[in-house]
C-alpha positions as a printed Julia matrix, in Angstrom:
332×3 Matrix{Float64}:
 -0.13   -0.31    0.13
  3.06    2.65    0.66
  6.19    3.22    1.93
  7.36    6.31    4.02
 11.27    6.54    4.86
 11.71    9.01    7.61
 15.4    10.68    8.61
 14.42   12.31   12.48
 16.48   15.57   12.96
 16.64   17.62   15.96
 14.89   20.9    15.96
 17.5    23.51   15.75
 16.31   24.83   19.47
 14.14   22.51   20.74
 16.39   19.26   20.26
 15.4    15.88   19.85
 12.24   15.86   21.98
 10.65   17.9    19.23
 12.41   17.16   15.95
 11.49   17.48   12.59
 11.07   15.2     9.8
 11.73   14.93    6.19
 12.17   11.76    3.43
 15.54   11.26    2.35
 17.25   14.31    0.54
 20.68   15.29   -0.38
 22.73   16.66   -2.9
 22.57   12.22   -4.9
 19.29   12.25   -4.03
 17.02   15.08   -5.02
 13.77   13.78   -5.22
 12.04   12.43   -1.52
  9.13   11.31   -2.63
  7.07    8.29   -1.38
  5.95    4.98   -2.6
  2.28    5.01   -2.56
 -0.94    2.51   -4.42
 -2.18    4.69   -6.69
 -5.66    3.29   -6.46
 -5.34    3.77   -2.89
 -3.2     6.82   -2.06
 -5.39    8.89    0.47
 -5.82    5.38    2.86
 -2.33    4.28    2.16
 -0.88    8.19    3.33
 -3.19    8.36    6.16
 -2.38    4.75    7.78
  1.55    6.02    7.2
  1.0     9.61    9.24
 -0.61    7.61   11.84
  1.86    5.37   11.95
  4.67    8.34   12.09
  2.61   10.09   14.87
  2.81    6.82   17.28
  6.49    6.39   16.36
  7.64   10.14   16.93
  4.54   11.79   18.8
  6.86   14.73   19.32
  7.41   15.45   15.51
  7.08   19.37   14.67
  6.4    18.41   10.83
  7.19   16.55    7.78
  8.93   17.43    4.64
  8.44   15.75    1.23
 11.38   17.21   -0.86
 11.02   17.87   -4.34
  7.36   15.78   -5.03
  7.12   15.2    -8.51
  3.59   16.68   -9.92
  1.95   13.46  -11.32
  2.89   11.79   -7.87
 -0.02    9.52   -6.27
  1.17   11.67   -2.99
 -0.78   14.89   -4.61
 -4.14   12.64   -4.64
 -3.62   11.95   -0.93
 -3.35   15.77   -0.41
 -6.31   16.86   -1.79
 -7.97   17.11    1.36
 -5.74   18.38    4.38
 -4.42   15.77    6.51
 -5.96   15.31    9.75
 -3.64   17.15   12.7
 -1.32   19.27    9.92
 -1.16   22.29    7.52
  0.03   21.6     4.17
  1.96   24.28    2.71
  3.73   23.98   -0.42
  7.24   25.1    -0.78
  9.78   25.18   -3.2
  9.82   23.9    -6.86
 12.3    22.52   -9.02
 12.16   21.76  -12.36
 13.94   18.58  -13.95
 13.86   17.32  -17.19
 12.38   14.26  -19.05
 11.23   12.97  -22.18
  8.28   11.05  -22.95
  9.63    8.14  -25.53
  5.68    6.52  -26.03
  4.85    9.43  -28.89
  6.22    9.81  -32.24
  9.99    8.95  -32.78
 10.3    10.13  -36.49
  8.96   13.59  -35.12
 10.57   14.14  -32.26
 14.03   13.57  -33.77
 12.92   15.58  -36.56
 12.17   18.45  -34.23
 15.83   18.44  -32.95
 16.61   20.39  -36.22
 20.35   21.94  -36.0
 20.77   19.63  -33.18
 20.55   16.82  -35.37
 23.19   17.85  -37.78
 25.79   18.26  -35.03
 25.51   14.59  -34.11
 26.04   13.77  -37.65
 29.64   16.0   -37.53
 30.2    14.17  -34.05
 29.92   11.15  -35.34
 32.03   11.13  -38.13
 34.37   13.13  -36.1
 34.31   10.3   -33.64
 34.71    7.53  -36.47
 37.82    8.9   -37.78
 39.66    7.96  -34.41
 38.47    4.1   -35.11
 35.91    1.91  -35.22
 33.08    2.95  -32.87
 30.81    0.69  -30.8
 28.0     1.16  -28.61
 26.84   -1.19  -25.77
 23.62   -1.16  -24.17
 23.47   -3.32  -21.35
 20.46   -4.47  -19.38
 18.92   -7.31  -17.21
 21.81  -10.21  -16.8
 23.87   -8.08  -18.92
 23.9    -5.46  -17.25
 26.32   -6.24  -13.72
 28.6    -4.75  -10.98
 31.58   -5.39  -12.91
 31.61   -2.31  -15.24
 31.28    0.01  -12.22
 35.11    0.32  -11.76
 35.47    1.17  -15.67
 32.79    3.66  -15.26
 34.35    5.37  -12.25
 37.79    5.39  -13.66
 36.3     7.3   -16.73
 34.53    9.89  -14.75
 37.33   10.66  -12.7
 39.49   11.13  -15.54
 38.16   14.71  -16.03
 36.89   18.02  -15.01
 34.9    16.2   -11.86
 38.33   14.41  -11.1
 40.26   17.78  -10.97
 37.82   19.3    -8.82
 37.5    16.97   -6.64
 34.1    15.78   -7.36
 34.46   12.93   -8.94
 32.88    9.85   -7.1
 36.34    7.94   -6.39
 36.92   11.14   -4.36
 34.4     9.85   -1.91
 34.88    6.89   -0.12
 30.87    7.32    1.13
 29.5     8.11   -2.72
 31.8     4.85   -3.63
 29.74    3.13   -0.72
 26.53    4.46   -1.92
 27.1     3.45   -6.14
 28.24    0.11   -5.41
 24.64   -0.59   -2.98
 23.0     0.81   -5.49
 24.52   -1.06   -8.45
 24.58   -4.27   -6.7
 20.54   -4.18   -5.7
 19.55   -2.94   -9.2
 21.88   -5.41  -10.87
 20.52   -8.07   -8.3
 16.56   -7.11   -9.79
 17.88   -6.87  -13.22
 16.74   -3.16  -13.35
 20.23   -1.92  -13.83
 21.49   -0.44  -17.35
 24.59    0.13  -18.42
 25.46    2.54  -21.91
 28.38    2.93  -23.1
 30.93    3.92  -26.36
 33.6     2.67  -27.4
 36.32    3.92  -29.94
 39.06    0.65  -30.7
 37.82   -0.9   -27.65
 38.84    2.72  -25.56
 35.97    3.7   -23.47
 34.82    7.52  -24.61
 31.33    7.66  -22.85
 29.27    5.9   -20.37
 26.3     6.16  -18.57
 24.63    4.29  -15.32
 20.82    3.96  -15.56
 18.0     2.28  -13.38
 14.65    1.17  -14.25
 11.95    2.32  -11.83
  8.16    1.34  -13.3
  8.31    2.41  -16.77
 10.67    5.04  -16.21
 14.23    4.62  -16.82
 16.42    6.71  -14.7
 19.83    8.34  -16.04
 21.55    9.83  -12.97
 24.96    9.83  -13.84
 27.14    9.61  -17.13
 30.68   10.43  -18.2
 33.08   10.92  -20.93
 36.65   11.0   -21.98
 37.69   14.72  -22.38
 40.36   13.73  -24.96
 37.03   12.97  -27.59
 35.21   16.13  -26.61
 35.61   17.5   -29.61
 33.36   14.71  -31.22
 30.0    15.15  -28.7
 30.64   11.47  -26.62
 27.97   12.57  -24.5
 25.76   13.55  -26.44
 26.22   10.98  -28.75
 25.48    8.33  -26.21
 22.3    10.04  -25.04
 20.97    9.95  -28.7
 21.67    5.72  -28.74
 19.99    5.98  -25.52
 17.28    7.67  -26.8
 17.03    5.88  -29.78
 16.5     2.43  -27.69
 14.07    4.2   -25.42
 11.62    4.75  -28.19
 11.67    0.91  -29.28
 10.6    -0.59  -25.91
  7.18   -0.84  -25.54
  7.85   -1.14  -21.65
  9.11    2.73  -21.17
  7.44    5.24  -20.96
 10.18    8.17  -20.19
 13.64    8.92  -19.75
 14.33   10.57  -16.75
 17.87   11.92  -15.45
 16.5    13.62  -12.86
 18.2    16.69  -13.09
 18.52   19.84  -15.89
 21.26   20.54  -17.91
 22.22   22.12  -21.5
 22.28   18.39  -22.95
 18.27   17.93  -21.94
 17.56   21.36  -23.96
 19.58   20.28  -26.69
 17.68   17.28  -27.35
 14.27   19.26  -26.68
 13.38   17.38  -22.92
 10.53   19.56  -21.34
 10.44   19.94  -17.46
  8.09   18.77  -14.84
  7.75   20.08  -11.42
  8.96   18.87   -8.65
  7.83   20.56   -5.41
  8.31   20.45   -1.64
  5.73   19.75    0.79
  5.37   20.88    3.87
  3.2    19.27    6.72
  3.17   21.17    9.82
  1.76   19.7    13.35
 -1.46   21.67   14.5
 -0.09   22.27   18.24
  1.39   25.47   19.98
  4.87   24.77   19.36
  4.91   23.55   15.55
  2.77   26.92   14.67
  5.42   28.78   16.79
  9.03   27.42   15.85
  8.15   25.69   12.67
  5.09   27.45   10.66
  6.67   30.87    9.88
  9.68   28.94    8.49
  7.5    27.09    5.83
  5.56   30.19    5.67
  8.56   31.98    4.26
  9.48   29.4     2.21
  5.97   29.19    0.62
  5.64   32.87    0.0
  8.98   32.77   -1.71
  7.89   29.87   -4.43
  4.24   31.66   -4.68
  4.95   35.63   -4.6
  8.97   35.85   -5.66
 10.11   32.95   -7.43
  8.18   33.45  -10.22
  9.13   37.27  -10.61
 12.71   36.33  -10.97
 13.56   37.83  -14.73
 13.94   34.56  -17.41
 17.57   36.0   -18.13
 18.72   35.4   -14.24
 17.46   31.94  -14.73
 19.43   30.86  -17.88
 22.36   32.82  -16.01
 22.43   30.36  -13.52
 21.29   27.49  -15.39
 24.47   28.31  -17.48
 26.29   28.88  -13.86
 25.34   25.36  -12.32
 26.38   23.61  -15.59
 29.96   24.93  -15.53
 31.04   25.1   -12.06
 28.68   22.06  -10.82
 27.5    24.37   -8.24
 23.97   22.44   -7.57
 26.09   19.5    -5.75
 27.02   22.55   -3.49
 23.86   24.01   -3.11
 21.94   20.96   -2.63
 24.82   19.82    0.23
 23.34   22.33    2.12
 19.93   20.83    2.23
 18.28   23.68   -0.3
 16.25   23.74   -3.24
 17.78   26.42   -5.56
 14.94   28.21   -6.92
 16.62   30.0   -10.29
 16.11   26.6   -12.2
């Protein structure tokens, strides 16, 4: 019926006796959505909240971070949950691509990008024999992870210290993730090689009808051939041919996604604040300010500033730093 993972965080002033609850969220888990049976969303969510009340009776509120607009959570929240104020917070925009539409029409819409991809392909072929690998099912295992991590660390992420290999906790996280999804045959690896040399690679996991694309890397020695874009093209072509897939979802927003004309979907922070004196005094004002920002300030940010910030994120990879502070930057 439903699963609600919760992190208990002491309130900055009131301590652990009156904590704040939130779904898992950090720089590597951007969405804190939960699992609800779509046909029984309201009943399941009500039962989960009742259990939260029993387990952590003193909590001031519960934050659900970056809930997608098509999530069953919104059906469950059509009526304000008993015992809580409901407020909407910051809104993030993440790319996706519907792969159940007409593939010919989609690729025709890319315009200049199609020509650039042809040029990139010709450039890559000048370096040697090009091969594409799309591993899934039993062919996608943990064995490829080391090669992928080495490729990622060979470029600017390695130089800046943000590569997975530079962080022991991240290595542990991704090793566990890959091992778990491989055991369920929901892991995929996408790669391009030139004469056997890995020049682009991508980690993907299948969640229902969505193929999530959390990480990719490329060899900067081949940057002028656009191996990352060429790999994305191959993944998109393959996805359109798979009836079990409804969408590709990178769970991020980057220049590459706009080049491939990926629309963006809204992910909104949900704040549930307890109906009691302490929560109203110490939690509701903070949530109200976030809600005010989202509804009145964020929509008035000039588009030129939004574009400038997105470009800054693409070039300097500052989004991970912003998320590491527990924030959801509004300029996307």
